[in-house]
C-alpha positions, 0 to 999 in steps of 0.5 A: 257852254257849247259853241257852234261853228257856222253851218253853211247849207249849199244847194247845187243848181238844179239839173234843169238850170234853175238857180240854187237858193241863197246859202243860209247860215245858222247863227251861233247860239251864244258867243264863245265865253258869253254867259246866258242869263239865268232863267228866273221864276214866273212873276208873282202877280198876274200881268205884273213884272217881278215879285213882292219882297220885304226888307229885313233886319238882323236877327238881333235887331228890334224891327219897327213893324212886328212882321218885318222878317229877320235874316242873318245875311240878306237885306231883302227876302221873298217868302217862297221856295221857287228860286231854289234852282236859280244860281246864287249871284244872279243879278236883280233890280230892287226898288224900296221906299228909298228908291232903286238899287241893284241886288244879288240873289244869295240863295234860299234858306229856312229861317225862324219867323214869328213865334213858337219856332215857326219856320219860313222859307226865304229867297234872300237878296243882297242890296247894293244900298241900305234899305228901310223896312217895308215892301221891296219890289224885286225885278229882273236885271236890266235898265233902271230908267223910270224905276222909282219909289212914289210917296204915300201920304195921308190926306183929308177924306174930302180931297179925293174928289168922291162923295163921302158916305151920307152923314160923314164929314172929313173930320169923322173918325169913321173915314180915313184917306190916303193918296199914293201913285196917283190913286186915292184910298178911302176907308169907311167904317160901316158897322161895329166890326166892318167897313169898306176900302174904295180905290179911286182914280180921278175921283172915280171908283176903280175898285172896292174891298170889304173890311172886316175885323173878323171874329176869332176865338179869344180875340177882343171885340172892340169896335173897328178903329180906322186910326189905330195903327195896330188894328186888325182888318184895316188895309193901308198903303205901305209903299208905291212904286213906278216899275220902269218908264213904261211900267205900271204903278203899283201900290202895296197895301198891308193889313194886319190879321190875327195870324199875321200880315196880308198884302194886296196890290192896286195897279194903275196903268195911265188912266186905268186902275184896278185893285187886285183884291182876289190875290194876296201875299200872306205872311203867317206870323203867329196865332194871336 
């Protein structure tokens, strides 16, 4: 780190007697011995701070979710290589379903993930507190005021304030509903292998996304089941976070696909909400 001495620019009075400008000083770039924060990669999601990560388990552990990553050292990983230039030891903030904690970047490495010797590149982080499996939001270092986890709960479909599809009741197996982060999430089956996700704010539609079980060679073609936890193509809220006192609320939705797990994000800012359905985090696990 270079230190700079004060540079004083003295302007001599002009020959006609007019006063010279006030002296100016150039402040030091940084105090001697101070360390500037390490530059971090660009945020992962447009208009959202930070990055979507996932809590890990040890390589010899049995995870609760098939997609949970394993790592010998890190408690949280990002599926990316863009942190390679960041110095190990850089501090971050973390928030999981257990609440906020402090984190430390450990470095980037290639680790086994999924089947058939598949390799994923992980940016790994240590956590000051134990973390439960599931999504973890990683943020730049700083204050933790207002940073918190929010509950995710299943609710009766007729409590979201929106009309149900014609001919459907709250007890129908063709509808399912959740609340998280002040948003409602209504899943509706519309065909043998198809359905729709509707995001609601105050009972009003804030976004929609089609649901499709899809068709893959060798896959089973039983009807779409909204109540099967292992069903392909059904998005469900996995976690919800308030990203600081003035920050947005984000709800992370996870969905199983034939080759892994896909995550989308719904965002609420006060009385406005949107589903970022066109962007996703896809974890390739295995062709199954």
